[in-house]
Structures are given as structure tokens and as C-alpha cells.
N, C-alpha and C positions, 0 to 999 in steps of 0.2 A: 504494500500500500504506500503510495507516495506521500511525502511530507506535505506538499502543496500541489494543487492543480491550477494551471494558469492558461488562459486563452490568449493567443497572440495571432492576430490576423484571422485566418479561417482554420487554424490548427489549435489543438489542445495539447498542452505539455505537462508532463509529470516531473516534479522537481523534488530532489532529495538533498538534504544538507549533510555534509560529511566533514568531520574534524580531522585535520592532518597536522602532524608536527614534523617539521623538516629537521634534518640533522643540524646539530649545533645551535638549536634554538630552544627556548623554554616555553614559548607561547604556542598555543594551538591556533591554526588558521582555518577559516571556513572556506570550503569548496562546495560549489553547487553542481549537481549532476542533473542535466536536462535530458528528457527522453520524450520524443513525439509519441502521442498516444494513438496515432493512426494505426489501422490494421494493415497498411501496405506492407509488402514483403521487405522493402528496404526502409527500416526505421532510422530516423535521424536521432543522433545522440551527441552530446558534447559535455565537457566539464569546464567550469569557469571559476576561477578564484574570486572570492568576494572579500572586500576590505573590512573584515572583522577578525579580531584576535583576542584571546583570553588565556589566562594562566591554567585553566582547567577545561576539560570537555564540557562539563555541566554548565559552566559560566558561558562558554561559547554558544551552546544550544539555547540558553536563556536569551542571549542577545539576538540570536537568529530568529527567535519567535517574534521579535519586534520588527522584523523586516516587512514592509508593506508589499502587497502583491504588485503594486505599481513599480516598485524597484526591481522586482524579479522580471516583470514584463520589459523593463528598461534594459536588462541584461540580454534578453532575447532580441530586442530591437537593435542593440549594438552588434550582436552577432550576425544578424541578417541584413544590416544596412548596406 
């Protein structure tokens, strides 16, 4: 089940939030996974870093819950501009 479902243009996208911690860093970074919900054989997918960071995964996910759907749609618009 996706974390969020966003409509962009004539497509519906499933969005998942993922916490990543890169080597030699103490902070967790937010990465968003976008997957087109269409039933076409060739599904479109991509990953996009999002400018949020926190000292713990829990704190990062709490911040992520505050992201408005319009900001997620903005990530999609940038990707397909």
C-alpha cells in the first residue's frame, strides 16, 4: 500500500517515503519513490531525493507526514517538465 497517492496530469502515482543514511553521515535523508499506477505493461518509476533530514528515522517520517500533496505533485512536475 502506498504512503500517498497523487494525481498528476491524467496519471495517478503511488508515492513511498524511504529513509536513507549515506556513508559518513549521521543524518537520515528522505527519498521518495514514485510509481505510475497505470496497468500498462511498461510502468514508469523513479526515485527522487527530497530536502528533509533528521537524526532518526522516526523524526524523518514525522517530518515527511507534513509534506503537502502539492509539493509531491511539484516533484512530478519537475521530473516531466
